[in-house]
C-alpha positions as CSV (number, residue, x, y, z in Angstrom):
1,M,72.5,61.2,-78.1
2,N,71.1,58.6,-80.5
3,A,70.7,59.6,-84.2
4,H,67.1,60.1,-85.1
5,Y,65.3,60.7,-88.4
6,I,62.7,63.5,-88.0
7,S,59.8,63.8,-90.4
8,V,57.4,66.8,-90.2
9,I,53.8,66.4,-91.4
10,I,51.7,69.3,-92.5
11,S,48.5,69.8,-94.4
12,T,47.2,72.7,-96.4
13,Y,44.0,73.4,-98.4
14,K,42.7,76.1,-100.8
15,C,41.6,78.6,-98.1
16,E,45.1,78.9,-96.6
17,M,47.1,82.1,-97.2
18,P,50.3,81.4,-99.1
19,E,52.4,83.8,-97.0
20,Y,51.4,82.0,-93.8
21,L,52.4,78.6,-95.3
22,D,55.6,80.0,-96.6
23,R,56.5,81.4,-93.1
24,A,55.5,78.1,-91.5
25,L,57.9,76.2,-93.9
26,R,60.7,78.6,-93.3
27,S,60.3,78.2,-89.6
28,I,60.7,74.4,-89.8
29,W,63.5,74.5,-92.3
30,D,65.5,77.8,-92.5
31,D,65.1,78.8,-88.9
32,Q,65.8,75.4,-87.1
33,K,69.0,74.7,-85.3
34,R,68.2,71.0,-85.8
35,K,66.7,70.8,-89.3
36,P,64.2,67.9,-90.0
37,D,65.2,65.2,-92.3
38,E,62.0,65.3,-94.3
39,I,58.9,67.5,-94.7
40,V,55.7,65.7,-95.8
41,L,53.1,68.2,-97.1
42,V,49.6,67.1,-98.0
43,E,47.7,69.2,-100.5
44,D,44.2,68.5,-99.3
45,G,42.3,69.0,-102.5
46,P,42.9,71.5,-105.3
47,L,44.8,74.6,-104.3
48,T,44.9,78.2,-105.5
49,E,47.5,79.2,-108.1
50,E,49.3,81.3,-105.5
51,L,49.6,78.4,-103.1
52,Q,50.7,76.0,-105.8
53,N,53.4,78.3,-107.0
54,M,54.7,78.8,-103.5
55,I,54.8,75.0,-102.9
56,D,56.6,74.5,-106.2
57,A,59.2,77.0,-105.2
58,W,59.8,74.9,-102.0
59,R,60.2,71.8,-104.1
60,G,63.1,73.5,-105.8
61,I,64.7,74.4,-102.5
62,L,64.3,71.1,-100.7
63,G,64.3,68.5,-103.4
64,S,63.8,65.0,-102.1
65,K,63.5,66.2,-98.6
66,F,60.1,67.7,-99.5
67,V,57.5,65.0,-100.1
68,V,54.2,66.4,-101.5
69,I,51.0,64.3,-101.5
70,E,48.4,65.7,-103.9
71,K,44.8,64.7,-103.0
72,P,42.2,65.3,-105.7
73,V,39.5,66.2,-103.2
74,N,39.4,67.8,-99.8
75,E,38.9,65.1,-97.2
76,G,39.7,67.0,-94.0
77,L,42.6,67.1,-91.6
78,A,42.3,63.6,-90.1
79,A,42.6,61.9,-93.5
80,A,45.3,64.3,-94.7
81,L,47.5,63.6,-91.6
82,N,46.9,59.9,-91.9
83,D,48.1,60.0,-95.5
84,A,51.2,61.8,-94.4
85,I,51.9,59.3,-91.6
86,E,51.8,56.4,-94.1
87,V,54.7,57.9,-96.1
88,A,56.8,59.5,-93.4
89,H,60.1,57.8,-92.9
90,G,61.0,59.3,-89.5
91,D,61.3,57.4,-86.2
92,L,60.2,60.8,-84.8
93,V,57.2,62.4,-86.5
94,A,56.4,66.1,-85.7
95,R,53.2,68.0,-86.4
96,M,53.0,71.5,-87.8
97,D,50.1,73.7,-88.8
98,S,50.3,75.7,-92.0
99,D,49.8,79.1,-90.3
100,D,52.0,78.8,-87.2
101,I,55.7,79.4,-86.6
102,S,58.0,76.9,-85.0
103,L,60.8,78.5,-82.9
104,P,64.4,77.7,-83.8
105,D,65.2,75.3,-81.0
106,R,62.0,73.3,-81.3
107,F,63.2,70.1,-82.9
108,M,66.5,70.2,-81.0
109,L,64.7,70.3,-77.7
110,Q,62.2,67.7,-78.6
111,E,64.7,65.2,-80.1
112,K,66.9,65.5,-76.9
113,Y,63.9,64.9,-74.6
114,M,62.6,61.9,-76.6
115,D,66.1,60.5,-76.5
116,E,66.3,60.9,-72.8
117,H,62.8,59.6,-72.1
118,P,62.2,56.5,-74.2
119,E,58.9,55.8,-72.3
120,V,57.3,58.9,-73.8
121,D,55.1,58.4,-76.9
122,I,53.8,61.9,-77.5
123,L,55.6,65.1,-76.6
124,G,54.3,68.6,-76.9
125,G,55.3,72.0,-75.6
126,S,54.2,75.5,-74.7
127,I,53.0,78.0,-77.2
128,R,52.9,81.8,-77.5
129,E,49.7,83.1,-79.1
130,F,50.0,86.0,-81.5
131,N,47.9,87.9,-84.0
132,D,48.6,89.8,-87.1
133,K,47.9,93.1,-85.4
134,G,50.7,92.6,-82.9
135,T,48.4,93.1,-80.0
136,L,48.5,89.6,-78.5
137,S,51.4,87.8,-76.8
138,A,50.0,85.2,-74.4
139,V,51.9,82.1,-73.4
140,Q,50.1,78.8,-72.8
141,H,51.6,75.9,-70.9
142,Y,50.5,72.3,-70.8
143,P,50.9,69.5,-68.3
144,A,54.4,68.3,-68.0
145,T,53.8,64.6,-67.0
146,M,51.3,61.9,-67.7
147,Q,50.1,62.1,-64.1
148,E,49.2,65.8,-64.7
149,V,47.6,65.0,-68.0
150,L,45.3,62.5,-66.4
151,R,44.4,64.9,-63.6
152,T,43.4,67.7,-66.0
153,M,42.6,66.5,-69.6
154,Y,38.9,66.6,-68.9
155,K,39.2,70.4,-68.4
156,A,41.2,71.2,-71.5
157,S,43.3,69.6,-74.2
158,P,46.6,68.3,-72.7
159,L,48.6,69.2,-75.8
160,A,48.9,72.0,-78.3
161,H,48.4,70.0,-81.5
162,P,50.9,71.8,-83.8
163,T,53.7,71.4,-81.2
164,V,53.4,67.6,-81.0
165,M,56.2,65.1,-81.8
166,Y,55.3,61.4,-82.0
167,R,57.4,58.2,-82.0
168,S,56.7,56.2,-85.1
169,S,56.2,53.2,-82.9
170,F,52.9,54.8,-81.7
171,F,51.6,54.8,-85.3
172,K,53.0,51.3,-85.9
173,A,50.8,50.2,-83.0
174,G,47.8,51.2,-85.0
175,Y,46.9,54.7,-83.7
176,R,45.6,57.1,-86.3
177,Y,43.6,60.3,-86.5
178,V,39.8,59.7,-86.7
179,S,37.2,62.2,-88.0
180,K,34.3,60.9,-85.8
181,Y,34.1,64.3,-84.1
182,H,34.6,67.0,-86.7
183,I,37.5,69.4,-86.1
184,C,38.4,67.4,-82.9
185,E,40.9,65.0,-84.4
186,D,43.5,66.0,-81.9
187,V,41.3,65.7,-78.7
188,T,40.1,62.2,-79.9
189,M,43.8,61.2,-80.5
190,W,44.8,62.3,-77.0
191,Y,42.0,60.3,-75.4
192,D,42.8,57.3,-77.5
193,A,46.4,57.4,-76.4
194,A,45.6,57.9,-72.7
195,A,43.0,55.1,-72.8
196,G,45.6,52.8,-74.4
197,G,48.2,53.5,-71.7
198,R,50.4,55.6,-73.9
199,V,52.6,58.3,-72.3
200,I,52.1,62.0,-73.0
201,N,54.5,64.7,-71.8
202,N,55.1,68.4,-72.5
203,L,58.1,70.5,-72.5
204,Q,57.6,73.8,-70.6
205,E,59.7,75.8,-73.1
206,V,57.8,77.7,-75.7
207,L,58.2,75.7,-79.0
208,L,55.8,77.5,-81.3
209,E,54.1,80.8,-82.0
210,F,50.4,80.0,-82.5
211,R,48.5,82.4,-84.9
212,R,45.1,83.5,-83.4
213,N,43.2,85.8,-85.6
214,P,39.4,86.5,-85.9
215,S,38.9,83.6,-88.4
216,V,40.3,81.2,-85.9
217,M,38.0,82.5,-83.1
218,R,35.0,82.0,-85.4
219,R,35.9,78.4,-86.0
220,R,36.5,77.7,-82.3
221,S,33.4,79.4,-81.0
222,R,30.8,78.0,-83.4
223,E,31.9,75.2,-85.8
224,K,33.7,73.2,-83.1
225,A,31.3,73.6,-80.2
226,W,29.1,70.5,-80.6
227,S,31.8,68.1,-81.9
228,E,34.1,69.2,-79.0
229,F,31.3,68.5,-76.5
230,L,30.8,65.0,-77.9
231,A,34.5,64.3,-78.1
232,Y,35.2,65.3,-74.5
233,N,32.1,63.4,-73.2
234,D,33.3,60.2,-75.0
235,G,36.8,60.6,-73.6
236,I,35.6,61.3,-70.1
237,R,33.5,58.2,-70.2
238,R,36.4,56.0,-71.3
239,L,38.9,57.4,-68.8
240,Y,36.9,58.4,-65.8
241,G,33.6,56.4,-66.0
242,R,30.0,57.0,-67.0
243,Y,29.0,58.8,-63.8
244,S,31.9,61.2,-63.2
245,Y,31.4,64.8,-62.1
246,K,33.9,65.7,-64.8
247,Y,31.2,65.9,-67.4
248,I,30.3,69.4,-66.0
249,Y,33.5,70.7,-67.7
250,S,32.3,69.7,-71.2
251,F,29.0,71.4,-70.5
252,M,30.7,74.5,-69.4
253,R,32.9,74.4,-72.5
254,L,29.9,74.0,-74.8
255,C,28.2,77.0,-73.2
256,F,31.4,79.0,-73.6
257,R,31.7,78.2,-77.3
258,L,28.1,79.3,-78.0
259,M,28.6,82.7,-76.4
260,P,28.7,85.7,-78.7
261,K,32.0,85.8,-80.6
262,S,33.0,89.2,-79.0
263,L,32.6,87.8,-75.5
264,V,34.5,84.6,-76.4
265,S,37.4,86.7,-77.7
266,L,37.3,88.8,-74.5
267,I,37.5,85.8,-72.3
268,Y,40.3,84.2,-74.4
269,D,42.4,87.3,-73.8
270,S,41.7,87.4,-70.1
271,R,42.8,85.6,-66.9
272,L,39.5,83.7,-66.8
273,R,40.6,81.4,-69.6
274,R,43.8,80.5,-67.8
275,I,41.9,79.9,-64.5
276,F,39.4,77.6,-66.2
277,A,42.0,75.6,-68.1
278,Q,44.9,75.7,-65.6
279,H,46.8,72.4,-65.3
280,G,47.6,71.0,-61.9
């Protein structure tokens, strides 16, 4: 296998819980069978004292392998990740969220796959959803090949954003996160990549434990609804044409997001979600 340099990019802001970020960092450093070569953390605006103390402790542990970008004001996830991309040295650049947990073989599996499939620009994987109460353990899979991605991405996101690994050549070609559709930086990126002929694949192995608590559900059911609707409509237009029946799925998603939060949570925990968003 060819030698690669892996950078991990991650953003945090003042509302994050220090214990979640600490666990996320341990999962991408202490726990990994194949440790990354560099972690780039963006402080998106001023942080709490507890967060800052925890980050300073990690500086002492990782030294030069821990690159911290301090932003004076909060500009949002798209801008934070773009800042991290600019300074990341890796030829493979992995995403991570500040409240999730990467499984120990994540980078080992992704590096091996990217080495064996040089045509792939973006590689994700499956996730296991969990909550702090220990009452949730649901596995979500994503389309394995680009053909499956194109067949299904109008229904649901073809990637779990915090599992993604990019080739640096993708960013060198000019691709960046855009904040045109608030909180839909990932969906917009996937449609940009697909429209540009870039190749998206997913490992079927579970690479990450995705934290899903009530605060996440509130963001997903309300704040994201309209932006997601616009982002999907724009992507469907670019990939499938102006008069495609596929727009019905973005209308269905909008209606779903605007349901009462209790009903949204019930559907998320049921088979209905998997039937709606199944790939293939």
